[in-house]
C-alpha positions in Angstrom: 61.5 86.5 73.8 65.1 87.4 73.1 68.3 85.6 74.1 69.1 87.9 77.0 65.7 87.4 78.6 65.9 83.6 78.1 69.3 83.6 79.8 67.8 85.1 82.9 68.6 88.8 82.3 66.0 91.2 83.7 64.7 93.6 81.1 65.2 97.3 81.8 62.3 98.6 83.9 61.5 95.1 85.1 59.7 94.5 88.4 62.9 93.2 90.1 64.6 96.6 90.0 66.2 97.5 93.3 65.9 100.8 95.0 69.2 102.8 94.3 71.5 103.1 97.3 72.3 106.5 98.7 75.9 107.3 97.8 78.0 107.5 100.9 80.5 110.2 101.3 83.9 108.6 101.6 85.1 109.3 105.2 88.9 109.5 105.6 90.2 107.3 108.4 91.9 109.2 111.2 95.2 107.6 112.0 97.0 108.8 115.2 100.5 108.0 116.3 101.7 107.5 119.9 105.0 106.7 121.5 104.9 103.9 124.0 104.7 105.1 127.6 107.6 104.0 129.9 106.8 100.6 131.3 104.4 99.7 128.5 104.7 96.2 127.0 102.8 94.2 124.3 100.7 92.5 127.0 99.6 95.9 128.5 100.2 98.6 125.9 100.1 102.2 127.3 100.0 105.3 125.1 102.6 108.0 125.7 103.0 111.2 123.8 101.1 111.7 120.6 103.1 112.8 117.6 101.6 114.4 114.4 102.8 112.0 111.7 104.4 108.6 111.1 107.8 109.9 110.2 108.1 111.9 113.4 106.8 108.9 115.4 109.5 106.6 113.9 112.3 109.1 114.6 111.2 109.7 118.2 110.6 106.0 118.8 114.1 105.2 117.5 115.5 107.8 119.9 113.6 106.4 122.9 114.6 103.4 124.9 111.6 101.3 123.9 111.5 102.0 120.2 107.8 101.3 120.0 105.1 103.3 118.2 101.4 102.6 118.5 99.2 103.4 115.6 95.6 104.1 116.5 92.5 103.8 114.3 89.3 104.8 115.9 85.8 103.6 114.8 82.3 103.9 116.0 79.9 100.9 115.8 76.6 101.8 114.2 73.5 99.9 113.1 72.6 100.1 109.4 69.4 98.7 107.9 70.0 96.4 105.0 66.9 94.7 103.5 65.0 95.3 106.7 67.7 93.6 108.8 70.0 95.7 111.1 73.7 95.1 110.4 76.5 96.5 112.5 79.1 98.5 110.7 82.1 100.4 111.7 82.5 104.1 110.8 85.8 106.0 111.2 85.7 108.6 113.8 86.6 112.1 112.8 89.0 114.3 114.8 
């Protein structure tokens, strides 16, 4: 027995090898920018007009009376099996 095996290392091709995971395609998160609707407040946020990017959202918010921008990240909850146990994961929604 060599030193690596005595130290608890599993020899290549050992019986404790795990099944390789399927590589996941990296999914880009969709970020959406909205101006606050008139009358909106932190207790009850309401989305107004959507703007295409953060820079434009900041400019339009600065020009509005509220000055508030809402940034929205949307996810879908899905079940994924891990070691025979379902685990809930969040997956970014695509536009």
